[in-house]
N, CA, C and O of each residue as an XYZ file, in Angstrom:
432
protein
N     -19.298     26.650    -39.153
C     -20.009     26.054    -38.045
C     -21.491     25.939    -38.367
O     -22.196     25.121    -37.776
N     -21.958     26.747    -39.292
C     -23.377     26.690    -39.646
C     -23.744     25.320    -40.190
O     -24.825     24.806    -39.904
N     -22.842     24.720    -40.983
C     -23.127     23.389    -41.529
C     -23.249     22.366    -40.416
O     -24.069     21.451    -40.490
N     -22.440     22.519    -39.398
C     -22.496     21.580    -38.275
C     -23.791     21.792    -37.496
O     -24.454     20.821    -37.132
N     -24.161     23.047    -37.236
C     -25.400     23.315    -36.501
C     -26.620     22.772    -37.240
O     -27.557     22.272    -36.617
N     -26.607     22.871    -38.563
C     -27.743     22.392    -39.337
C     -27.913     20.888    -39.215
O     -29.022     20.376    -39.361
N     -26.829     20.178    -38.950
C     -26.894     18.724    -38.905
C     -27.144     18.181    -37.509
O     -26.842     17.019    -37.237
N     -27.684     18.995    -36.629
C     -28.143     18.462    -35.357
C     -27.323     18.829    -34.151
O     -27.495     18.215    -33.097
N     -26.435     19.805    -34.252
C     -25.737     20.189    -33.036
C     -26.727     20.892    -32.124
O     -27.753     21.395    -32.581
N     -26.419     20.927    -30.841
C     -27.377     21.463    -29.886
C     -27.555     22.964    -30.022
O     -26.733     23.640    -30.641
N     -28.604     23.472    -29.456
C     -28.861     24.898    -29.503
C     -27.850     25.688    -28.673
O     -26.914     25.127    -28.103
N     -28.057     26.966    -28.623
C     -27.181     27.904    -27.920
C     -26.990     27.485    -26.466
O     -27.890     26.879    -25.884
N     -25.819     27.799    -25.852
C     -25.552     27.396    -24.473
C     -26.571     27.882    -23.454
O     -26.614     27.352    -22.344
N     -27.387     28.864    -23.787
C     -28.369     29.350    -22.826
C     -29.599     28.442    -22.741
O     -30.542     28.738    -22.008
N     -29.588     27.341    -23.488
C     -30.692     26.390    -23.440
C     -30.826     25.848    -22.021
O     -29.816     25.502    -21.409
N     -32.038     25.761    -21.480
C     -32.190     25.249    -20.118
C     -31.713     23.802    -20.021
O     -31.837     23.025    -20.968
N     -31.173     23.466    -18.874
C     -30.687     22.114    -18.649
C     -31.864     21.154    -18.522
O     -32.930     21.544    -18.045
N     -31.682     19.890    -18.948
C     -32.772     18.926    -18.849
C     -33.101     18.625    -17.394
O     -32.248     18.739    -16.514
N     -34.349     18.241    -17.156
C     -34.759     17.885    -15.810
C     -34.521     16.406    -15.582
O     -34.529     15.628    -16.536
N     -34.308     15.997    -14.324
C     -34.083     14.581    -14.057
C     -35.339     13.765    -14.358
O     -36.444     14.306    -14.346
N     -35.176     12.461    -14.630
C     -36.337     11.609    -14.909
C     -37.313     11.604    -13.735
O     -36.934     11.846    -12.590
N     -38.573     11.323    -14.044
C     -39.606     11.275    -13.011
C     -39.231     10.255    -11.947
O     -38.741      9.168    -12.255
N     -39.465     10.613    -10.709
C     -39.167      9.709     -9.612
C     -37.748      9.852     -9.088
O     -37.436      9.311     -8.028
N     -36.879     10.565     -9.797
C     -35.502     10.771     -9.351
C     -35.286     12.263     -9.195
O     -35.535     13.033    -10.122
N     -34.834     12.662     -8.051
C     -34.628     14.074     -7.788
C     -33.204     14.280     -7.303
O     -32.700     13.495     -6.499
N     -32.543     15.344     -7.792
C     -31.199     15.616     -7.307
C     -31.228     16.012     -5.841
O     -32.259     16.468     -5.347
N     -30.110     15.844     -5.134
C     -30.072     16.261     -3.727
C     -30.459     17.731     -3.597
O     -30.047     18.563     -4.405
N     -31.243     18.038     -2.586
C     -31.743     19.400     -2.404
C     -31.075     20.061     -1.200
O     -30.807     19.419     -0.184
N     -30.818     21.340     -1.338
C     -30.371     22.165     -0.220
C     -31.612     22.505      0.607
O     -32.735     22.310      0.141
N     -31.424     23.013      1.832
C     -32.592     23.364      2.652
C     -33.532     24.358      1.978
O     -34.731     24.350      2.256
N     -33.013     25.214      1.099
C     -33.875     26.197      0.447
C     -34.589     25.625     -0.785
O     -35.279     26.366     -1.485
N     -34.438     24.336     -1.061
C     -35.130     23.692     -2.176
C     -34.349     23.666     -3.474
O     -34.787     23.050     -4.445
N     -33.195     24.327     -3.511
C     -32.370     24.349     -4.718
C     -31.493     23.096     -4.753
O     -31.140     22.564     -3.701
N     -31.131     22.611     -5.966
C     -30.201     21.487     -6.052
C     -28.857     21.868     -5.429
O     -28.452     23.031     -5.466
N     -28.179     20.888     -4.865
C     -26.882     21.138     -4.240
C     -25.869     21.567     -5.292
O     -26.063     21.298     -6.478
N     -24.791     22.229     -4.880
C     -23.753     22.611     -5.835
C     -23.184     21.408     -6.583
O     -22.892     21.494     -7.776
N     -23.029     20.296     -5.885
C     -22.518     19.090     -6.541
C     -23.492     18.593     -7.605
O     -23.081     18.210     -8.701
N     -24.786     18.602     -7.279
C     -25.797     18.165     -8.250
C     -25.798     19.082     -9.470
O     -25.938     18.610    -10.599
N     -25.642     20.387     -9.254
C     -25.574     21.327    -10.377
C     -24.332     21.077    -11.221
O     -24.387     21.164    -12.448
N     -23.199     20.764    -10.567
C     -21.966     20.483    -11.292
C     -22.123     19.243    -12.168
O     -21.771     19.264    -13.348
N     -22.645     18.177    -11.599
C     -22.828     16.940    -12.360
C     -23.808     17.158    -13.506
O     -23.592     16.672    -14.616
N     -24.863     17.875    -13.240
C     -25.853     18.162    -14.279
C     -25.243     18.988    -15.415
O     -25.499     18.725    -16.590
N     -24.436     19.985    -15.055
C     -23.756     20.795    -16.059
C     -22.768     19.978    -16.884
O     -22.676     20.155    -18.099
N     -22.029     19.082    -16.229
C     -21.107     18.216    -16.959
C     -21.857     17.315    -17.934
O     -21.430     17.125    -19.073
N     -22.965     16.768    -17.480
C     -23.753     15.910    -18.364
C     -24.271     16.700    -19.558
O     -24.275     16.202    -20.684
N     -24.705     17.926    -19.313
C     -25.215     18.775    -20.392
C     -24.103     19.094    -21.389
O     -24.307     19.002    -22.599
N     -22.940     19.466    -20.888
C     -21.808     19.782    -21.763
C     -21.361     18.558    -22.554
O     -20.988     18.669    -23.722
N     -21.397     17.396    -21.918
C     -21.034     16.157    -22.612
C     -22.008     15.880    -23.747
O     -21.595     15.522    -24.850
N     -23.286     16.044    -23.483
C     -24.297     15.834    -24.530
C     -24.113     16.816    -25.684
O     -24.219     16.437    -26.851
N     -23.838     18.074    -25.355
C     -23.609     19.089    -26.394
C     -22.395     18.730    -27.244
O     -22.436     18.827    -28.470
N     -21.315     18.316    -26.584
C     -20.100     17.961    -27.312
C     -20.308     16.773    -28.229
O     -19.860     16.771    -29.375
N     -20.995     15.755    -27.709
C     -21.266     14.572    -28.532
C     -22.135     14.931    -29.733
O     -21.888     14.451    -30.839
N     -23.136     15.760    -29.528
C     -24.007     16.157    -30.634
C     -23.230     16.951    -31.685
O     -23.433     16.766    -32.885
N     -22.346     17.826    -31.232
C     -21.534     18.605    -32.176
C     -20.610     17.710    -32.981
O     -20.462     17.880    -34.191
N     -19.985     16.746    -32.296
C     -19.091     15.829    -33.002
C     -19.854     14.965    -34.000
O     -19.381     14.731    -35.112
N     -21.019     14.498    -33.609
C     -21.839     13.717    -34.544
C     -22.234     14.554    -35.750
O     -22.237     14.062    -36.879
N     -22.569     15.821    -35.514
C     -22.921     16.716    -36.610
C     -21.753     16.927    -37.553
O     -21.929     16.941    -38.771
N     -20.554     17.092    -36.994
C     -19.362     17.288    -37.820
C     -19.063     16.041    -38.636
O     -18.722     16.137    -39.815
N     -19.186     14.876    -38.022
C     -18.961     13.626    -38.755
C     -19.986     13.446    -39.867
O     -19.644     13.025    -40.972
N     -21.238     13.765    -39.574
C     -22.277     13.648    -40.596
C     -22.019     14.620    -41.741
O     -22.233     14.282    -42.905
N     -21.559     15.830    -41.414
C     -21.259     16.812    -42.456
C     -20.115     16.313    -43.329
O     -20.149     16.461    -44.550
N     -19.110     15.725    -42.704
C     -17.983     15.179    -43.468
C     -18.413     14.045    -44.377
O     -17.979     13.967    -45.526
N     -19.263     13.166    -43.867
C     -19.756     12.051    -44.688
C     -20.632     12.533    -45.840
O     -20.668     11.922    -46.908
N     -21.338     13.638    -45.607
C     -22.221     14.174    -46.643
C     -21.453     14.994    -47.672
O     -22.031     15.472    -48.648
N     -20.163     15.155    -47.455
C     -19.345     15.892    -48.408
C     -19.401     17.400    -48.242
O     -19.025     18.140    -49.151
N     -19.865     17.861    -47.090
C     -19.928     19.299    -46.839
C     -18.513     19.799    -46.577
O     -17.827     19.298    -45.686
N     -18.085     20.774    -47.342
C     -16.754     21.361    -47.155
C     -16.854     22.467    -46.108
O     -17.671     23.379    -46.228
N     -16.019     22.374    -45.091
C     -16.029     23.376    -44.038
C     -14.956     24.424    -44.320
O     -13.824     24.093    -44.672
N     -15.324     25.673    -44.163
C     -14.357     26.750    -44.359
C     -13.445     26.852    -43.131
O     -13.730     26.240    -42.102
N     -12.359     27.613    -43.227
C     -11.426     27.720    -42.093
C     -12.082     28.186    -40.794
O     -11.719     27.713    -39.717
N     -13.028     29.095    -40.881
C     -13.716     29.562    -39.683
C     -14.487     28.434    -39.016
O     -14.463     28.293    -37.794
N     -15.167     27.635    -39.823
C     -15.919     26.500    -39.281
C     -14.991     25.464    -38.682
O     -15.315     24.858    -37.660
N     -13.845     25.255    -39.302
C     -12.885     24.297    -38.763
C     -12.319     24.764    -37.423
O     -12.122     23.956    -36.516
N     -12.059     26.062    -37.297
C     -11.603     26.597    -36.010
C     -12.683     26.463    -34.943
O     -12.393     26.132    -33.793
N     -13.924     26.720    -35.329
C     -15.030     26.567    -34.384
C     -15.161     25.107    -33.962
O     -15.415     24.817    -32.793
N     -14.989     24.198    -34.900
C     -15.052     22.774    -34.582
C     -13.913     22.392    -33.640
O     -14.108     21.607    -32.713
N     -12.735     22.942    -33.876
C     -11.608     22.667    -32.993
C     -11.921     23.134    -31.568
O     -11.598     22.439    -30.605
N     -12.538     24.289    -31.432
C     -12.901     24.797    -30.110
C     -13.927     23.891    -29.437
O     -13.844     23.640    -28.234
N     -14.891     23.402    -30.211
C     -15.905     22.485    -29.667
C     -15.238     21.197    -29.182
O     -15.559     20.691    -28.107
N     -14.317     20.677    -29.973
C     -13.636     19.432    -29.597
C     -12.775     19.656    -28.353
O     -12.727     18.801    -27.468
N     -12.105     20.789    -28.286
C     -11.294     21.103    -27.112
C     -12.177     21.178    -25.868
O     -11.843     20.612    -24.827
N     -13.292     21.872    -25.980
C     -14.198     21.999    -24.829
C     -14.743     20.629    -24.410
O     -14.869     20.343    -23.219
N     -15.059     19.796    -25.386
C     -15.553     18.445    -25.094
C     -14.467     17.646    -24.373
O     -14.754     16.963    -23.390
N     -13.234     17.724    -24.850
C     -12.129     16.999    -24.213
C     -11.913     17.488    -22.785
O     -11.672     16.684    -21.884
N     -11.997     18.793    -22.572
C     -11.847     19.341    -21.219
C     -12.988     18.865    -20.315
O     -12.763     18.562    -19.143
N     -14.190     18.800    -20.845
C     -15.335     18.317    -20.069
C     -15.130     16.861    -19.671
O     -15.401     16.478    -18.533
N     -14.652     16.054    -20.611
C     -14.403     14.642    -20.312
C     -13.304     14.494    -19.260
O     -13.399     13.644    -18.375
N     -12.269     15.316    -19.356
C     -11.184     15.274    -18.378
C     -11.699     15.653    -16.995
O     -11.363     15.002    -16.006
N     -12.506     16.695    -16.922
C     -13.073     17.115    -15.648
C     -13.975     16.030    -15.063
O     -13.947     15.779    -13.859
N     -14.762     15.398    -15.901
C     -15.632     14.313    -15.432
C     -14.803     13.151    -14.897
O     -15.148     12.565    -13.871
N     -13.719     12.815    -15.581
C     -12.848     11.727    -15.122
C     -12.221     12.072    -13.774
O     -12.124     11.216    -12.894
N     -11.796     13.319    -13.612
C     -11.227     13.744    -12.337
C     -12.271     13.693    -11.228
O     -11.969     13.290    -10.105
N     -13.479     14.095    -11.539
C     -14.566     14.061    -10.560
C     -14.834     12.634    -10.105
O     -14.990     12.383     -8.910
N     -14.889     11.706    -11.041
C     -15.120     10.299    -10.703
C     -13.974      9.765     -9.858
O     -14.201      9.039     -8.890
N     -12.747     10.119    -10.218
C     -11.578      9.671     -9.457
C     -11.620     10.178     -8.023
O     -11.386      9.417     -7.085
N     -11.920     11.470     -7.851
C     -11.997     12.047     -6.503
C     -13.127     11.416     -5.699
O     -12.962     11.128     -4.513
N     -14.263     11.202     -6.335
C     -15.399     10.596     -5.633
C     -15.088      9.166     -5.219
O     -15.405      8.763     -4.099
N     -14.468      8.391     -6.113
C     -14.152      6.999     -5.763
C     -13.083      6.937     -4.678
O     -13.121      6.054     -3.821
N     -12.123      7.874     -4.709
C     -11.113      7.930     -3.650
C     -11.760      8.276     -2.312
O     -11.396      7.714     -1.279
N     -12.715      9.197     -2.331
C     -13.424      9.559     -1.115
C     -14.218      8.401     -0.544
O     -14.203      8.169      0.665
N     -14.906      7.681     -1.399
C     -15.688      6.520     -0.949
C     -14.743      5.456     -0.382
O     -15.036      4.850      0.649
N     -13.624      5.233     -1.049
C     -12.644      4.258     -0.576
C     -12.125      4.636      0.814
O     -11.980      3.773      1.680
N     -11.847      5.928      1.026
C     -11.372      6.387      2.322
C     -12.419      6.170      3.398
O     -12.091      5.752      4.508
N     -13.661      6.445      3.084
C     -14.746      6.263      4.048
C     -14.908      4.794      4.405
O     -15.071      4.450      5.576
N     -14.864      3.925      3.394
C     -15.032      2.495      3.644
C     -13.878      1.949      4.482
O     -14.090      1.131      5.377
N     -12.656      2.402      4.190
C     -11.506      1.929      4.948
C     -11.537      2.424      6.390
O     -10.994      1.765      7.277
N     -12.159      3.568      6.637
C     -12.228      4.120      7.970
C     -13.244      3.434      8.869
O     -13.269      3.681     10.075
N     -14.067      2.590      8.307
C     -15.124      1.927      9.109
C     -14.635      0.644      9.715
O     -15.388     -0.035     10.413
């Protein structure tokens, strides 16, 4: 996994999440904290970015002829699995949100 990290994979999971662009603010709770939904979406976006960066790093390592040992390959498999799960969760979230919007529109 070290070869993959060297080629641009993201830092450790404790890295702070990116802030929204200027002029755009996530929905706020009365206490000033982002809503649970906003935190969920932000976390999904962060995990998606991490997964994409890891996959790009692995592809670059493969193109550069870097041989990965079995431990690195298992770590890469775990990264890919986590990325796939993140994408699945995001797809489910979009499906539920669109179904909710459809129900609201039909009720009017």
